[in-house]
Z-matrix of the N, CA and C atoms (Angstrom, degrees):
N
C 1 1.410
C 2 1.530 1 109.74
N 3 1.251 2 115.89 1 135.13
C 4 1.459 3 122.61 2 -176.26
C 5 1.542 4 109.63 3 -97.03
N 6 1.323 5 115.93 4 132.43
C 7 1.463 6 119.44 5 -178.61
C 8 1.525 7 107.30 6 -105.16
N 9 1.274 8 117.20 7 134.68
C 10 1.473 9 120.99 8 176.85
C 11 1.522 10 107.99 9 -131.16
N 12 1.316 11 116.50 10 168.92
C 13 1.451 12 121.28 11 179.34
C 14 1.517 13 111.72 12 -68.27
N 15 1.315 14 115.04 13 -20.66
C 16 1.442 15 117.51 14 178.22
C 17 1.538 16 111.73 15 -66.55
N 18 1.311 17 116.69 16 -28.15
C 19 1.459 18 120.97 17 179.96
C 20 1.532 19 111.48 18 -69.06
N 21 1.364 20 116.18 19 -26.99
C 22 1.453 21 121.51 20 -178.60
C 23 1.526 22 109.05 21 -122.17
N 24 1.262 23 119.97 22 84.51
C 25 1.449 24 123.01 23 -172.41
C 26 1.541 25 113.49 24 -66.60
N 27 1.295 26 121.67 25 -25.13
C 28 1.475 27 123.59 26 -179.20
C 29 1.516 28 112.43 27 -84.14
N 30 1.326 29 118.52 28 -9.61
C 31 1.484 30 121.69 29 -175.90
C 32 1.522 31 107.97 30 -90.34
N 33 1.362 32 115.98 31 132.90
C 34 1.462 33 120.89 32 177.85
C 35 1.517 34 108.59 33 -120.62
N 36 1.312 35 114.58 34 152.55
C 37 1.470 36 119.06 35 177.59
C 38 1.515 37 109.36 36 -70.22
N 39 1.344 38 118.45 37 141.92
C 40 1.427 39 120.25 38 -178.33
C 41 1.518 40 111.62 39 -178.54
N 42 1.314 41 114.47 40 -171.22
C 43 1.463 42 121.03 41 -178.38
C 44 1.523 43 107.96 42 -107.48
N 45 1.328 44 115.32 43 135.12
C 46 1.443 45 118.99 44 179.34
C 47 1.534 46 110.10 45 -90.77
N 48 1.306 47 115.96 46 167.73
C 49 1.436 48 121.99 47 176.73
C 50 1.528 49 111.53 48 -60.62
N 51 1.310 50 117.22 49 -37.21
C 52 1.478 51 121.88 50 178.29
C 53 1.532 52 109.39 51 -62.96
N 54 1.332 53 118.02 52 -42.06
C 55 1.458 54 120.26 53 178.67
C 56 1.548 55 111.23 54 -60.88
N 57 1.309 56 116.80 55 -42.02
C 58 1.471 57 121.02 56 179.96
C 59 1.497 58 110.46 57 -66.05
N 60 1.342 59 119.15 58 -43.77
C 61 1.450 60 122.04 59 -179.30
C 62 1.529 61 109.98 60 -63.17
N 63 1.295 62 118.28 61 -44.11
C 64 1.467 63 120.48 62 178.91
C 65 1.538 64 111.24 63 -61.96
N 66 1.309 65 117.53 64 -43.26
C 67 1.461 66 122.60 65 -179.52
C 68 1.521 67 110.26 66 -63.06
N 69 1.323 68 117.16 67 -45.92
C 70 1.461 69 121.23 68 -178.73
C 71 1.521 70 110.11 69 -65.65
N 72 1.318 71 118.35 70 -38.40
C 73 1.460 72 122.80 71 178.04
C 74 1.520 73 111.52 72 -62.45
N 75 1.321 74 116.50 73 -44.73
C 76 1.484 75 120.54 74 179.23
C 77 1.507 76 109.85 75 -64.84
N 78 1.317 77 117.87 76 -41.61
C 79 1.490 78 119.91 77 178.72
C 80 1.526 79 111.10 78 -64.96
N 81 1.304 80 118.20 79 -36.39
C 82 1.479 81 120.88 80 179.60
C 83 1.516 82 111.01 81 -67.40
N 84 1.343 83 116.17 82 -39.59
C 85 1.466 84 119.49 83 177.81
C 86 1.513 85 110.78 84 -65.74
N 87 1.308 86 117.81 85 -44.56
C 88 1.465 87 121.14 86 178.84
C 89 1.530 88 112.23 87 -62.48
N 90 1.339 89 116.09 88 -39.35
C 91 1.471 90 119.77 89 177.33
C 92 1.503 91 112.79 90 -66.05
N 93 1.322 92 117.05 91 -38.37
C 94 1.463 93 120.75 92 178.56
C 95 1.503 94 111.85 93 -65.20
N 96 1.336 95 116.92 94 -33.88
C 97 1.481 96 120.15 95 178.48
C 98 1.508 97 110.80 96 -78.91
N 99 1.324 98 118.18 97 -41.27
C 100 1.461 99 121.03 98 -173.38
C 101 1.531 100 112.79 99 -80.59
N 102 1.306 101 119.18 100 -28.38
C 103 1.469 102 122.13 101 -176.70
C 104 1.527 103 114.50 102 -55.02
N 105 1.326 104 118.54 103 -57.93
C 106 1.466 105 119.79 104 179.21
C 107 1.539 106 113.96 105 -60.53
N 108 1.305 107 115.48 106 -35.76
C 109 1.468 108 119.80 107 179.23
C 110 1.527 109 109.68 108 -65.61
N 111 1.325 110 116.86 109 -42.00
C 112 1.457 111 121.24 110 178.29
C 113 1.503 112 110.47 111 -63.31
N 114 1.332 113 117.41 112 -40.35
C 115 1.461 114 122.05 113 -179.71
C 116 1.542 115 110.99 114 -63.48
N 117 1.327 116 116.31 115 -44.50
C 118 1.476 117 119.38 116 177.77
C 119 1.516 118 111.19 117 -63.17
N 120 1.324 119 118.01 118 -39.70
C 121 1.442 120 122.69 119 179.42
C 122 1.526 121 109.23 120 -63.65
N 123 1.310 122 117.73 121 -43.29
C 124 1.451 123 121.76 122 -179.95
C 125 1.535 124 110.28 123 -63.48
N 126 1.329 125 117.74 124 -41.66
C 127 1.456 126 122.11 125 178.80
C 128 1.522 127 110.67 126 -63.79
N 129 1.353 128 116.51 127 -43.37
C 130 1.462 129 121.21 128 178.13
C 131 1.536 130 110.97 129 -61.44
N 132 1.333 131 116.63 130 -42.72
C 133 1.449 132 119.14 131 179.57
C 134 1.516 133 112.09 132 -66.79
N 135 1.315 134 117.31 133 -34.76
C 136 1.468 135 120.56 134 178.16
C 137 1.532 136 111.17 135 -66.09
N 138 1.325 137 117.03 136 -45.41
C 139 1.467 138 119.54 137 -178.91
C 140 1.551 139 109.58 138 -68.80
N 141 1.339 140 117.58 139 -34.92
C 142 1.459 141 119.74 140 176.05
C 143 1.527 142 111.75 141 -65.54
N 144 1.332 143 115.97 142 -40.43
C 145 1.476 144 120.76 143 178.22
C 146 1.528 145 110.58 144 -64.11
N 147 1.310 146 116.96 145 -42.84
C 148 1.471 147 120.14 146 179.06
C 149 1.513 148 111.04 147 -63.58
N 150 1.324 149 118.32 148 -42.64
C 151 1.462 150 123.24 149 179.27
C 152 1.523 151 110.05 150 -64.98
N 153 1.329 152 117.76 151 -42.55
C 154 1.455 153 120.88 152 179.30
C 155 1.522 154 111.12 153 -65.79
N 156 1.329 155 117.65 154 -37.36
C 157 1.462 156 121.19 155 176.80
C 158 1.525 157 109.56 156 -63.91
N 159 1.327 158 117.55 157 -43.42
C 160 1.442 159 121.66 158 179.20
C 161 1.545 160 111.72 159 -61.95
N 162 1.342 161 114.84 160 -45.01
C 163 1.485 162 119.07 161 178.10
C 164 1.520 163 110.34 162 -60.67
N 165 1.329 164 117.29 163 -41.55
C 166 1.469 165 120.50 164 -179.47
C 167 1.534 166 110.95 165 -65.51
N 168 1.341 167 116.22 166 -40.57
C 169 1.469 168 119.57 167 -178.98
C 170 1.541 169 110.95 168 -71.06
N 171 1.313 170 118.18 169 -36.13
C 172 1.475 171 120.26 170 173.64
C 173 1.515 172 111.47 171 -63.97
N 174 1.323 173 116.91 172 -38.71
C 175 1.486 174 120.72 173 176.41
C 176 1.521 175 109.78 174 -65.85
N 177 1.340 176 117.73 175 -39.26
C 178 1.461 177 121.75 176 177.28
C 179 1.525 178 111.00 177 -61.16
N 180 1.317 179 117.12 178 -45.41
C 181 1.473 180 121.07 179 177.74
C 182 1.506 181 111.45 180 -61.95
N 183 1.328 182 116.32 181 -42.50
C 184 1.475 183 121.66 182 178.69
C 185 1.522 184 109.75 183 -61.66
N 186 1.338 185 117.80 184 -47.80
C 187 1.449 186 121.85 185 -179.36
C 188 1.521 187 111.77 186 -63.90
N 189 1.315 188 116.41 187 -38.37
C 190 1.467 189 119.75 188 179.11
C 191 1.528 190 110.28 189 -64.65
N 192 1.323 191 116.59 190 -39.46
C 193 1.471 192 120.16 191 178.04
C 194 1.528 193 111.32 192 -62.31
N 195 1.321 194 116.24 193 -43.78
C 196 1.476 195 120.71 194 179.97
C 197 1.532 196 110.40 195 -67.57
N 198 1.306 197 116.94 196 -46.91
C 199 1.478 198 121.18 197 -176.56
C 200 1.515 199 111.90 198 -64.76
N 201 1.330 200 117.29 199 -35.61
C 202 1.453 201 120.83 200 -179.12
C 203 1.518 202 114.12 201 -94.14
N 204 1.327 203 117.73 202 0.90
C 205 1.475 204 122.36 203 -176.58
C 206 1.526 205 110.97 204 48.53
N 207 1.296 206 113.71 205 47.32
C 208 1.467 207 119.32 206 -179.37
C 209 1.546 208 108.37 207 -145.59
N 210 1.290 209 117.20 208 -178.24
C 211 1.464 210 119.50 209 177.31
C 212 1.519 211 109.93 210 -94.46
N 213 1.293 212 115.53 211 153.69
C 214 1.480 213 121.81 212 176.96
C 215 1.509 214 107.91 213 -138.50
N 216 1.323 215 115.81 214 129.85
C 217 1.473 216 121.51 215 -177.73
C 218 1.534 217 110.19 216 -108.57
N 219 1.327 218 113.47 217 143.68
C 220 1.463 219 121.65 218 169.57
C 221 1.547 220 105.23 219 -118.70
N 222 1.310 221 114.17 220 121.47
C 223 1.484 222 119.90 221 -175.00
C 224 1.510 223 110.26 222 -115.73
N 225 1.315 224 116.06 223 126.62
C 226 1.457 225 122.60 224 173.32
C 227 1.501 226 107.89 225 -89.06
N 228 1.318 227 116.48 226 121.71
C 229 1.462 228 121.11 227 -172.40
C 230 1.518 229 108.56 228 -82.06
N 231 1.310 230 116.47 229 117.73
C 232 1.477 231 122.82 230 -175.42
C 233 1.536 232 110.85 231 -59.32
N 234 1.339 233 114.89 232 138.34
C 235 1.465 234 120.65 233 177.49
C 236 1.531 235 113.97 234 79.74
N 237 1.310 236 118.20 235 1.48
C 238 1.458 237 121.20 236 178.05
C 239 1.518 238 108.30 237 -129.72
N 240 1.304 239 115.82 238 176.77
C 241 1.459 240 121.57 239 175.24
C 242 1.519 241 109.27 240 -108.35
N 243 1.327 242 114.99 241 37.59
C 244 1.459 243 122.47 242 -176.76
C 245 1.526 244 111.16 243 -115.71
N 246 1.333 245 114.21 244 154.68
C 247 1.466 246 120.90 245 167.54
C 248 1.517 247 107.56 246 -141.13
N 249 1.325 248 114.88 247 157.07
C 250 1.477 249 119.15 248 178.99
C 251 1.501 250 111.65 249 -139.29
N 252 1.327 251 113.10 250 149.57
C 253 1.457 252 120.24 251 173.77
C 254 1.509 253 106.34 252 -94.74
N 255 1.315 254 115.67 253 104.29
C 256 1.469 255 122.44 254 -171.81
C 257 1.528 256 109.58 255 -64.99
N 258 1.347 257 114.69 256 129.11
C 259 1.448 258 121.61 257 176.26
C 260 1.537 259 113.50 258 84.40
N 261 1.318 260 118.90 259 -0.39
C 262 1.458 261 121.99 260 177.30
C 263 1.500 262 108.77 261 -103.95
N 264 1.343 263 116.02 262 126.33
C 265 1.451 264 120.28 263 -178.18
C 266 1.523 265 113.69 264 -62.94
N 267 1.321 266 115.38 265 141.29
C 268 1.464 267 121.44 266 177.00
C 269 1.526 268 107.67 267 -84.18
N 270 1.317 269 116.88 268 106.58
C 271 1.450 270 122.39 269 -175.51
C 272 1.539 271 111.46 270 -71.40
N 273 1.323 272 117.63 271 -28.51
C 274 1.458 273 120.87 272 -177.15
C 275 1.516 274 112.32 273 -75.78
N 276 1.321 275 117.83 274 -36.37
C 277 1.447 276 120.05 275 -172.66
C 278 1.533 277 113.33 276 -115.33
N 279 1.300 278 116.50 277 -4.33
C 280 1.452 279 119.89 278 178.93
C 281 1.522 280 112.88 279 66.14
N 282 1.337 281 114.48 280 131.34
C 283 1.466 282 119.21 281 179.97
C 284 1.518 283 112.83 282 69.35
N 285 1.288 284 116.06 283 152.70
C 286 1.473 285 120.25 284 178.41
C 287 1.520 286 111.06 285 77.85
N 288 1.328 287 114.25 286 174.58
C 289 1.458 288 121.55 287 -178.71
C 290 1.527 289 109.80 288 -78.53
N 291 1.314 290 113.94 289 151.72
C 292 1.452 291 122.60 290 175.28
C 293 1.530 292 106.91 291 -61.68
N 294 1.331 293 117.59 292 112.71
C 295 1.469 294 122.52 293 -175.65
C 296 1.529 295 110.46 294 -127.09
N 297 1.309 296 115.52 295 136.86
C 298 1.468 297 122.08 296 177.33
C 299 1.516 298 108.90 297 -119.28
N 300 1.337 299 115.25 298 130.51
C 301 1.449 300 121.45 299 178.44
C 302 1.536 301 106.98 300 -109.23
N 303 1.323 302 116.90 301 104.31
C 304 1.458 303 122.32 302 -176.37
C 305 1.519 304 111.77 303 -72.99
N 306 1.332 305 117.10 304 -15.12
C 307 1.467 306 120.88 305 -178.54
C 308 1.533 307 110.83 306 -74.85
N 309 1.337 308 116.88 307 -21.69
C 310 1.459 309 120.64 308 -177.41
C 311 1.528 310 110.80 309 -85.90
N 312 1.339 311 114.21 310 166.24
C 313 1.455 312 121.46 311 177.76
C 314 1.528 313 109.43 312 -63.22
N 315 1.268 314 120.97 313 140.79
C 316 1.469 315 128.70 314 14.13
C 317 1.538 316 113.98 315 -95.00
N 318 1.324 317 117.07 316 0.63
C 319 1.469 318 119.38 317 -172.61
C 320 1.533 319 114.26 318 -83.55
N 321 1.324 320 116.14 319 -48.82
C 322 1.468 321 121.65 320 -176.86
C 323 1.547 322 111.64 321 51.99
N 324 1.329 323 114.49 322 40.93
C 325 1.477 324 121.93 323 -173.96
C 326 1.536 325 110.12 324 -104.46
N 327 1.315 326 114.46 325 157.51
C 328 1.418 327 124.14 326 175.27
C 329 1.534 328 110.21 327 -115.99
N 330 1.310 329 117.58 328 134.73
C 331 1.462 330 120.95 329 173.94
C 332 1.512 331 106.53 330 -87.07
N 333 1.341 332 115.16 331 107.75
C 334 1.462 333 121.27 332 -179.66
C 335 1.516 334 110.74 333 -71.96
N 336 1.339 335 115.12 334 -45.32
C 337 1.488 336 119.49 335 177.71
C 338 1.508 337 108.83 336 -156.98
N 339 1.319 338 114.93 337 150.68
C 340 1.460 339 123.17 338 172.69
C 341 1.520 340 106.51 339 -139.84
N 342 1.326 341 115.35 340 110.01
C 343 1.467 342 119.75 341 -174.86
C 344 1.505 343 109.87 342 -130.10
N 345 1.334 344 115.11 343 117.85
C 346 1.445 345 121.59 344 177.91
C 347 1.545 346 108.07 345 -127.05
N 348 1.310 347 115.67 346 84.76
C 349 1.449 348 119.73 347 -177.58
C 350 1.504 349 114.13 348 65.82
N 351 1.344 350 117.11 349 33.29
C 352 1.460 351 120.36 350 175.75
C 353 1.500 352 114.10 351 103.30
N 354 1.337 353 118.95 352 -8.43
C 355 1.449 354 119.53 353 176.81
C 356 1.507 355 111.45 354 -136.18
N 357 1.315 356 117.58 355 -178.72
C 358 1.450 357 122.25 356 -176.05
C 359 1.522 358 113.33 357 -102.06
N 360 1.331 359 116.07 358 26.25
C 361 1.472 360 120.97 359 -179.42
C 362 1.505 361 109.52 360 -127.65
N 363 1.329 362 114.75 361 132.58
C 364 1.477 363 120.93 362 173.20
C 365 1.519 364 107.46 363 -114.52
N 366 1.332 365 115.90 364 131.05
C 367 1.478 366 121.88 365 178.30
C 368 1.515 367 108.99 366 -112.54
N 369 1.310 368 116.39 367 128.98
C 370 1.459 369 122.56 368 175.93
C 371 1.543 370 107.31 369 -101.50
N 372 1.339 371 115.94 370 131.24
C 373 1.472 372 119.40 371 179.12
C 374 1.535 373 109.71 372 -86.49
N 375 1.335 374 115.56 373 -177.94
C 376 1.464 375 119.62 374 -178.08
C 377 1.520 376 114.02 375 -68.59
N 378 1.328 377 118.41 376 -6.04
C 379 1.458 378 122.23 377 174.21
C 380 1.543 379 112.16 378 -100.62
N 381 1.336 380 115.18 379 -0.08
C 382 1.454 381 120.57 380 -179.50
C 383 1.496 382 115.17 381 84.51
N 384 1.335 383 116.00 382 7.87
C 385 1.453 384 118.96 383 179.46
C 386 1.542 385 110.37 384 -85.74
N 387 1.312 386 116.72 385 143.24
C 388 1.465 387 121.09 386 177.13
C 389 1.537 388 108.32 387 -82.65
N 390 1.324 389 115.82 388 153.01
C 391 1.457 390 120.10 389 179.89
C 392 1.539 391 111.52 390 -71.49
N 393 1.333 392 117.74 391 -17.39
C 394 1.443 393 121.34 392 176.72
C 395 1.528 394 110.52 393 -164.01
N 396 1.326 395 115.93 394 163.76
C 397 1.454 396 118.87 395 172.24
C 398 1.521 397 106.97 396 -66.92
N 399 1.330 398 115.84 397 154.76
C 400 1.466 399 118.82 398 -179.65
C 401 1.519 400 113.03 399 -148.69
N 402 1.307 401 113.56 400 161.44
C 403 1.461 402 122.01 401 179.30
C 404 1.530 403 108.81 402 -142.98
N 405 1.320 404 114.78 403 130.49
C 406 1.478 405 121.57 404 174.21
C 407 1.534 406 107.04 405 -121.69
N 408 1.305 407 117.30 406 128.68
C 409 1.468 408 121.61 407 179.04
C 410 1.519 409 107.22 408 -111.08
N 411 1.355 410 116.13 409 124.01
C 412 1.461 411 122.51 410 179.42
C 413 1.556 412 109.33 411 -110.81
N 414 1.302 413 116.29 412 150.72
C 415 1.449 414 121.10 413 -179.08
C 416 1.532 415 111.35 414 -140.39
N 417 1.307 416 116.16 415 137.58
C 418 1.458 417 123.67 416 170.03
C 419 1.525 418 107.06 417 -131.89
N 420 1.305 419 117.86 418 104.49
C 421 1.468 420 123.65 419 176.72
C 422 1.527 421 113.10 420 49.61
N 423 1.329 422 115.93 421 45.26
C 424 1.478 423 119.45 422 177.30
C 425 1.507 424 114.67 423 93.03
N 426 1.321 425 117.87 424 -15.08
C 427 1.470 426 121.88 425 175.58
C 428 1.524 427 107.90 426 -86.95
N 429 1.332 428 117.86 427 115.25
C 430 1.467 429 120.22 428 -175.57
C 431 1.526 430 110.23 429 -116.23
N 432 1.333 431 113.86 430 147.14
C 433 1.470 432 123.16 431 172.47
C 434 1.502 433 109.49 432 -136.18
N 435 1.305 434 115.05 433 149.68
C 436 1.476 435 122.10 434 177.43
C 437 1.507 436 109.68 435 -109.93
N 438 1.333 437 115.06 436 143.51
C 439 1.444 438 122.27 437 171.61
C 440 1.530 439 106.17 438 -118.45
N 441 1.324 440 116.35 439 123.24
C 442 1.436 441 120.73 440 -175.27
C 443 1.528 442 109.21 441 -111.80
N 444 1.340 443 116.23 442 134.60
C 445 1.467 444 121.71 443 176.66
C 446 1.533 445 107.34 444 -111.45
N 447 1.325 446 114.52 445 126.88
C 448 1.450 447 122.01 446 176.94
C 449 1.520 448 108.86 447 -84.56
N 450 1.321 449 118.12 448 120.65
C 451 1.460 450 121.82 449 -177.10
C 452 1.502 451 113.69 450 -64.34
N 453 1.341 452 117.39 451 -33.20
C 454 1.474 453 120.61 452 -178.07
C 455 1.510 454 113.04 453 -73.94
N 456 1.337 455 116.70 454 -42.79
C 457 1.471 456 119.85 455 -177.30
C 458 1.514 457 112.37 456 -96.71
N 459 1.332 458 116.21 457 -25.20
C 460 1.464 459 120.53 458 -174.57
C 461 1.503 460 114.55 459 80.36
N 462 1.301 461 117.08 460 1.81
C 463 1.454 462 120.81 461 -178.65
C 464 1.528 463 111.86 462 -81.03
N 465 1.325 464 114.78 463 138.82
C 466 1.479 465 121.62 464 178.23
C 467 1.512 466 108.05 465 -105.19
N 468 1.353 467 115.15 466 136.83
C 469 1.453 468 120.61 467 179.07
C 470 1.537 469 109.79 468 -139.04
N 471 1.331 470 112.96 469 159.24
C 472 1.474 471 120.20 470 171.23
C 473 1.508 472 105.86 471 -104.58
N 474 1.337 473 118.18 472 106.40
C 475 1.462 474 119.54 473 -174.05
C 476 1.532 475 112.37 474 -69.36
């Protein structure tokens, strides 16, 4: 015998409470699995963005030294997560040195260490060479990246 909706005129097609409970349970399980993974990915992207910004600013300082046939310093400010390009105007905020605060959004990064031959300052000469090899370690919630400066070429890379 074949059953059709015509046999039961008061019955309408729809979703039962059991269907809703099963759907919500599956979504909760998927969220519990995906949430931590998304968080780690976001932290990795933030530390990568901070490292790329630092590499770009070190390249800017190097290019400015070569273009101006002068020296250009990048100073990591002790006790903060900031660095500045000494003597270069801050175009975003007007006045003062070009300063980047890695602790602020979108980076939310911490400068673990900045060491350029024993101090937190790297100087580029008029040939673009750094005064010493250097290493900067950045961290976002346990995700760390290193930025390395080659003293001979002055180029900064993320190894």
